[in-house]
OpenMM code with the backbone's topology and positions (N, CA, C; nanometers):
from openmm import Vec3, app, unit

residues = "MET ASN LEU ASN LEU ILE THR ARG ASP LEU SER PRO ASP GLN ILE ALA ALA LEU GLU THR LEU VAL GLU ALA ILE GLY GLU PHE ASN PHE LYS ILE SER SER LEU LEU ARG ALA ILE ASN SER CYS ASN THR ALA GLU ILE GLU LYS GLN TRP PRO ARG TRP ALA ILE VAL ASP GLY LYS ILE ASP LYS VAL LYS LEU ARG LEU ARG ILE LEU GLU LEU ASN LYS PHE MET GLY MET".split()
positions = [
    Vec3(-3.5141, -1.1413, -1.5739),
    Vec3(-3.3871, -1.2028, -1.6089),
    Vec3(-3.3863, -1.3456, -1.5575),
    Vec3(-3.3371, -1.4349, -1.6376),
    Vec3(-3.3267, -1.5752, -1.6008),
    Vec3(-3.2014, -1.5958, -1.5156),
    Vec3(-3.2202, -1.6071, -1.3862),
    Vec3(-3.1057, -1.6232, -1.2960),
    Vec3(-3.0390, -1.7600, -1.3112),
    Vec3(-3.1016, -1.8514, -1.3829),
    Vec3(-3.0392, -1.9825, -1.4068),
    Vec3(-2.9150, -1.9706, -1.4936),
    Vec3(-2.8981, -1.8576, -1.5607),
    Vec3(-2.7782, -1.8355, -1.6411),
    Vec3(-2.6552, -1.8170, -1.5533),
    Vec3(-2.6767, -1.7723, -1.4305),
    Vec3(-2.5682, -1.7422, -1.3378),
    Vec3(-2.5397, -1.8669, -1.2540),
    Vec3(-2.4136, -1.9076, -1.2522),
    Vec3(-2.3759, -2.0299, -1.1812),
    Vec3(-2.3080, -2.0023, -1.0477),
    Vec3(-2.3039, -1.8781, -1.0054),
    Vec3(-2.2433, -1.8437, -0.8763),
    Vec3(-2.3417, -1.7625, -0.7944),
    Vec3(-2.3169, -1.7547, -0.6666),
    Vec3(-2.4030, -1.6757, -0.5794),
    Vec3(-2.3771, -1.5275, -0.6012),
    Vec3(-2.4856, -1.4506, -0.6041),
    Vec3(-2.4756, -1.3063, -0.6213),
    Vec3(-2.5453, -1.2364, -0.5054),
    Vec3(-2.4955, -1.1190, -0.4728),
    Vec3(-2.5594, -1.0358, -0.3706),
    Vec3(-2.6830, -0.9694, -0.4325),
    Vec3(-2.7720, -0.9178, -0.3490),
    Vec3(-2.8880, -0.8446, -0.4019),
    Vec3(-2.8480, -0.7266, -0.4915),
    Vec3(-2.7412, -0.6548, -0.4559),
    Vec3(-2.6942, -0.5441, -0.5405),
    Vec3(-2.6440, -0.5939, -0.6754),
    Vec3(-2.5751, -0.7066, -0.6762),
    Vec3(-2.5274, -0.7630, -0.8019),
    Vec3(-2.6442, -0.8049, -0.8905),
    Vec3(-2.7447, -0.8653, -0.8308),
    Vec3(-2.8626, -0.9045, -0.9073),
    Vec3(-2.9322, -0.7816, -0.9637),
    Vec3(-2.9466, -0.6774, -0.8826),
    Vec3(-3.0114, -0.5540, -0.9284),
    Vec3(-2.9347, -0.4911, -1.0446),
    Vec3(-2.8030, -0.4884, -1.0354),
    Vec3(-2.7211, -0.4314, -1.1433),
    Vec3(-2.7368, -0.5122, -1.2710),
    Vec3(-2.7358, -0.6433, -1.2572),
    Vec3(-2.7522, -0.7291, -1.3747),
    Vec3(-2.8912, -0.7146, -1.4356),
    Vec3(-2.9924, -0.7044, -1.3532),
    Vec3(-3.1278, -0.6893, -1.4058),
    Vec3(-3.1407, -0.5623, -1.4884),
    Vec3(-3.0789, -0.4548, -1.4412),
    Vec3(-3.0822, -0.3287, -1.5157),
    Vec3(-3.0101, -0.3435, -1.6494),
    Vec3(-2.8936, -0.4072, -1.6471),
    Vec3(-2.8175, -0.4276, -1.7700),
    Vec3(-2.8945, -0.5153, -1.8678),
    Vec3(-2.9441, -0.6281, -1.8203),
    Vec3(-3.0128, -0.7227, -1.9088),
    Vec3(-3.1397, -0.6611, -1.9662),
    Vec3(-3.2074, -0.5801, -1.8886),
    Vec3(-3.3251, -0.5103, -1.9409),
    Vec3(-3.2865, -0.4207, -2.0587),
    Vec3(-3.1697, -0.3605, -2.0510),
    Vec3(-3.1240, -0.2691, -2.1563),
    Vec3(-3.0723, -0.3420, -2.2801),
    Vec3(-3.0023, -0.4543, -2.2599),
    Vec3(-2.9363, -0.5194, -2.3740),
    Vec3(-3.0115, -0.6415, -2.4260),
    Vec3(-3.1044, -0.6917, -2.3491),
    Vec3(-3.1802, -0.8094, -2.3897),
    Vec3(-3.1190, -0.9368, -2.3330),
    Vec3(-3.2065, -1.0288, -2.2956),
    Vec3(-3.1601, -1.1519, -2.2326),
    Vec3(-3.0785, -1.2388, -2.3283),
    Vec3(-3.1185, -1.2438, -2.4557),
    Vec3(-3.0424, -1.3247, -2.5509),
    Vec3(-2.8996, -1.2736, -2.5633),
    Vec3(-2.8839, -1.1422, -2.5763),
    Vec3(-2.7493, -1.0849, -2.5878),
    Vec3(-2.6656, -1.1158, -2.4647),
    Vec3(-2.7277, -1.1068, -2.3475),
    Vec3(-2.6554, -1.1388, -2.2248),
    Vec3(-2.6191, -1.2875, -2.2204),
    Vec3(-2.7107, -1.3710, -2.2628),
    Vec3(-2.6898, -1.5155, -2.2585),
    Vec3(-2.5678, -1.5592, -2.3390),
    Vec3(-2.5407, -1.4911, -2.4486),
    Vec3(-2.4280, -1.5291, -2.5344),
    Vec3(-2.3047, -1.4411, -2.5126),
    Vec3(-2.3066, -1.3603, -2.4077),
    Vec3(-2.2005, -1.2605, -2.3881),
    Vec3(-2.0770, -1.3136, -2.3166),
    Vec3(-1.9677, -1.2475, -2.3434),
    Vec3(-1.8431, -1.2717, -2.2703),
    Vec3(-1.8579, -1.2264, -2.1257),
    Vec3(-1.9442, -1.1297, -2.1031),
    Vec3(-1.9675, -1.0815, -1.9671),
    Vec3(-2.0265, -1.1922, -1.8804),
    Vec3(-2.1228, -1.2645, -1.9315),
    Vec3(-2.1813, -1.3750, -1.8549),
    Vec3(-2.0744, -1.4780, -1.8207),
    Vec3(-1.9914, -1.5116, -1.9168),
    Vec3(-1.8836, -1.6088, -1.8901),
    Vec3(-1.7884, -1.5560, -1.7826),
    Vec3(-1.7575, -1.4269, -1.7872),
    Vec3(-1.6683, -1.3674, -1.6870),
    Vec3(-1.7320, -1.3694, -1.5480),
    Vec3(-1.8608, -1.3407, -1.5420),
    Vec3(-1.9307, -1.3435, -1.4128),
    Vec3(-1.9297, -1.4839, -1.3557),
    Vec3(-1.9624, -1.5813, -1.4389),
    Vec3(-1.9683, -1.7197, -1.3915),
    Vec3(-1.8319, -1.7744, -1.3516),
    Vec3(-1.7260, -1.7218, -1.4095),
    Vec3(-1.5915, -1.7677, -1.3733),
    Vec3(-1.5271, -1.6794, -1.2664),
    Vec3(-1.6036, -1.5817, -1.2157),
    Vec3(-1.5546, -1.4897, -1.1108),
    Vec3(-1.4295, -1.4141, -1.1546),
    Vec3(-1.4220, -1.3798, -1.2817),
    Vec3(-1.3068, -1.3096, -1.3374),
    Vec3(-1.3319, -1.1588, -1.3299),
    Vec3(-1.2920, -1.0989, -1.2187),
    Vec3(-1.3178, -0.9582, -1.1923),
    Vec3(-1.2613, -0.8663, -1.3006),
    Vec3(-1.1398, -0.8909, -1.3428),
    Vec3(-1.0783, -0.8051, -1.4447),
    Vec3(-1.1570, -0.8105, -1.5755),
    Vec3(-1.2034, -0.9283, -1.6115),
    Vec3(-1.2796, -0.9425, -1.7361),
    Vec3(-1.4185, -0.8804, -1.7227),
    Vec3(-1.4798, -0.8901, -1.6055),
    Vec3(-1.6092, -0.8243, -1.5823),
    Vec3(-1.5930, -0.6735, -1.6032),
    Vec3(-1.4879, -0.6167, -1.5440),
    Vec3(-1.4626, -0.4725, -1.5576),
    Vec3(-1.4338, -0.4342, -1.7019),
    Vec3(-1.3786, -0.5229, -1.7784),
    Vec3(-1.3494, -0.4968, -1.9201),
    Vec3(-1.4753, -0.5099, -2.0063),
    Vec3(-1.5548, -0.6123, -1.9801),
    Vec3(-1.6689, -0.6424, -2.0660),
    Vec3(-1.7905, -0.5543, -2.0418),
    Vec3(-1.8172, -0.5188, -1.9178),
    Vec3(-1.9395, -0.4448, -1.8856),
    Vec3(-1.9537, -0.3159, -1.9669),
    Vec3(-1.8503, -0.2303, -1.9714),
    Vec3(-1.8646, -0.1041, -2.0459),
    Vec3(-1.8813, -0.1226, -2.1969),
    Vec3(-1.8480, -0.2380, -2.2492),
    Vec3(-1.8653, -0.2619, -2.3932),
    Vec3(-2.0111, -0.2484, -2.4348),
    Vec3(-2.1022, -0.2641, -2.3390),
    Vec3(-2.2442, -0.2543, -2.3702),
    Vec3(-2.2908, -0.1094, -2.3804),
    Vec3(-2.1980, -0.0153, -2.3884),
    Vec3(-2.2307, 0.1256, -2.4115),
    Vec3(-2.1959, 0.1661, -2.5542),
    Vec3(-2.1558, 0.0716, -2.6356),
    Vec3(-2.1174, 0.1008, -2.7737),
    Vec3(-2.2401, 0.0859, -2.8638),
    Vec3(-2.2670, 0.1910, -2.9415),
    Vec3(-2.3784, 0.1919, -3.0349),
    Vec3(-2.3233, 0.2305, -3.1714),
    Vec3(-2.3465, 0.1465, -3.2702),
    Vec3(-2.2973, 0.1712, -3.4067),
    Vec3(-2.1472, 0.1983, -3.4088),
    Vec3(-2.0742, 0.1242, -3.3277),
    Vec3(-1.9289, 0.1347, -3.3257),
    Vec3(-1.8730, 0.2519, -3.2464),
    Vec3(-1.9597, 0.3297, -3.1835),
    Vec3(-1.9160, 0.4463, -3.1074),
    Vec3(-1.9681, 0.4376, -2.9649),
    Vec3(-1.8912, 0.4919, -2.8728),
    Vec3(-1.9346, 0.4932, -2.7332),
    Vec3(-2.0430, 0.5983, -2.7155),
    Vec3(-2.1569, 0.5550, -2.6636),
    Vec3(-2.2659, 0.6447, -2.6284),
    Vec3(-2.2395, 0.6909, -2.4845),
    Vec3(-2.2149, 0.8198, -2.4675),
    Vec3(-2.1751, 0.8716, -2.3366),
    Vec3(-2.2815, 0.8505, -2.2296),
    Vec3(-2.4073, 0.8625, -2.2658),
    Vec3(-2.5156, 0.8421, -2.1689),
    Vec3(-2.5190, 0.6957, -2.1264),
    Vec3(-2.5123, 0.6059, -2.2242),
    Vec3(-2.5119, 0.4629, -2.1922),
    Vec3(-2.3879, 0.4247, -2.1123),
    Vec3(-2.2756, 0.4851, -2.1431),
    Vec3(-2.1530, 0.4551, -2.0698),
    Vec3(-2.1676, 0.4935, -1.9228),
    Vec3(-2.2265, 0.6083, -1.8955),
    Vec3(-2.2491, 0.6491, -1.7558),
    Vec3(-2.3371, 0.5470, -1.6839),
    Vec3(-2.4413, 0.5007, -1.7507),
    Vec3(-2.5291, 0.3994, -1.6913),
    Vec3(-2.4553, 0.2684, -1.6674),
    Vec3(-2.3749, 0.2260, -1.7660),
    Vec3(-2.3003, 0.1004, -1.7512),
    Vec3(-2.2005, 0.1094, -1.6362),
    Vec3(-2.1363, 0.2261, -1.6200),
    Vec3(-2.0394, 0.2434, -1.5112),
    Vec3(-2.1112, 0.2380, -1.3763),
    Vec3(-2.2277, 0.3000, -1.3677),
    Vec3(-2.3060, 0.2935, -1.2431),
    Vec3(-2.3443, 0.1492, -1.2111),
    Vec3(-2.3889, 0.0760, -1.3127),
    Vec3(-2.4249, -0.0652, -1.2929),
    Vec3(-2.3036, -0.1463, -1.2503),
    Vec3(-2.1924, -0.1246, -1.3190),
    Vec3(-2.0702, -0.1976, -1.2860),
    Vec3(-2.0256, -0.1693, -1.1430),
    Vec3(-2.0276, -0.0435, -1.1044),
    Vec3(-1.9891, -0.0084, -0.9665),
    Vec3(-2.0796, -0.0746, -0.8645),
    Vec3(-2.2081, -0.0779, -0.8932),
    Vec3(-2.3020, -0.1451, -0.8022),
    Vec3(-2.2707, -0.2949, -0.7963),
    Vec3(-2.2457, -0.3543, -0.9126),
    Vec3(-2.2145, -0.4971, -0.9180),
    Vec3(-2.0865, -0.5297, -0.8400),
    Vec3(-1.9872, -0.4419, -0.8532),
    Vec3(-1.8574, -0.4650, -0.7895),
    Vec3(-1.8571, -0.4225, -0.6427),
    Vec3(-1.9665, -0.3640, -0.5960),
    Vec3(-1.9757, -0.3252, -0.4563),
    Vec3(-1.9073, -0.1952, -0.4235),
    Vec3(-1.8996, -0.1057, -0.5200),
    Vec3(-1.8332, 0.0219, -0.4993),
    Vec3(-1.9329, 0.1307, -0.4663),
] * unit.nanometer
topology = app.Topology()
chain = topology.addChain("A")
for resn in residues:
    res = topology.addResidue(resn, chain)
    for name in ("N", "CA", "C"):
        topology.addAtom(name, app.Element.getBySymbol(name[0]), res)
């Protein structure tokens, strides 16, 4: 993952969570995402809103992917 996309300091857990997400969704998708903008602006509410959106496949929530996204989000948020 290109950490130059991130304009704020992140903890090791936050970096690990992002690396897992970006590996799953692709760096280009992350680069143009609302999630990246929310992370860079430190908008916690928007991060919590945007992260689970990456569990949608063909317009439907994939339950397995959603569980993974929630685990990543919790790690990112320090929970």
